[in-house]
N, C-alpha and C positions, 0 to 999 in steps of 0.2 A: 268578343269572338275573335278567334284567330283563324288564319287561313294557312293551309299547308299545301304546298305544291311539290310535286314529284317530277324530277327530271330523269328520264331513262339514261342509264349509264352503259347500256349494252347496245350492240348493233343488231338489227333484224336483217337476216340474210335469207334468201330463198333456200329451201331444203335441197340437199344434194341428191342428185339422181345417180344411181349406180350405173355406170356405163361400162360395158364390157370392152376390153381392148379390141382394137380393129382385127377382124378376122375370127373372132371367137363368138360363140353363141351361149347366152346364159339363160337357163330355163327357170321358170318359177315353179313353185310346188305343184300347181295345177298342170303345167306343161310336162313336168317329170311324170306325173300320174298318167297323163294321156299317152306319153311315149311308152311307159311300162305296159299299160293295158293294150296298146297297139301291138307290142311285141308278143304279149301273151296270146292275143287273137291270131296273129300270124303263126305262132308255134302250134296252136290248136288246129288251125286249118291245115297246116302241113302234116300233122299227125293223122288227121282224118284222111287226107289224100294218100298217105303212105299205107295206113292200115286198111283203107278201102280197096286198095289194089291187090291185097293178099286174099287168097281164097283157100278153102279147105278141100277143094276138089283135086282129083288126081288126073293124070293123063290116061290111066287105064280106066276104061269104061266098065261099069258093073252091069250085071244082067238085070233087066227090068223085071219087076214082080208081075207075074201073070195075074190079071184081074178079070172080074166079071162085073158088068154094070147091072144094077137092079133098081127098081122104083119102089119106094116105100109105100106100102098099103096102109089104109086107115087102121089105126089101133096097133100097128106093128111097132115093136120096140127094138132098140139096138141089140139087146140081149137075145131076142127071138131070131134076129137075122144072123147074129154071130153063132148061136147054137145050131142053126140050120146049116151053116157053112163051115163048122168047126169039127175037127176030128179029135182034138185034144182039149186043152183048157180054153174055155169060152172067154175068160178075161183077156187072154193073150190075143185072141181074135178081135175082141172089142178094141184093144189098144192099137192093133194093126189097122183096123177100119178107121179109127179116129185120126191116126197119122196120115193115112192114105188120102183121106178126104178133108184134112185140115179142119176137123170139127172142134169147136170150142167146148161143147158139152155133149151129153148123150141124148139131148132132146132132138127128136126127129119130127118131120112134118109129112103128112100124106102127099105123095107126088114127088117127093124129094129124090133125086138120083144119087146113088152111092156106088162107089167102086169097092168091091169085095175081093180080098186076095184069094186066089184059087191055089189049093195045095197040090 
């Protein structure tokens, strides 16, 4: 039997650490991502502030719509109410009632108060 021995012929040195020159900042991939997302967030917040300050209203005031307040009776429908208060197309009156009262649907409940436009 023979014995083999190995003698290392290279030097083991600690790994180099990348040092930024004095006065400079070096970001990692994660750091660049955080900076980018922060900049996007700031830009989005500024856009909301700028857009939120604008309004579609004008200085000149409009004339308010004359309305009448009614209470919905049991079994009464929006079509019945609009037909009773309409001189023209009932569908136009229904649309006006829905907008005036911010209704999501044409479903009404007994005792519900509605504002009806008066022609």
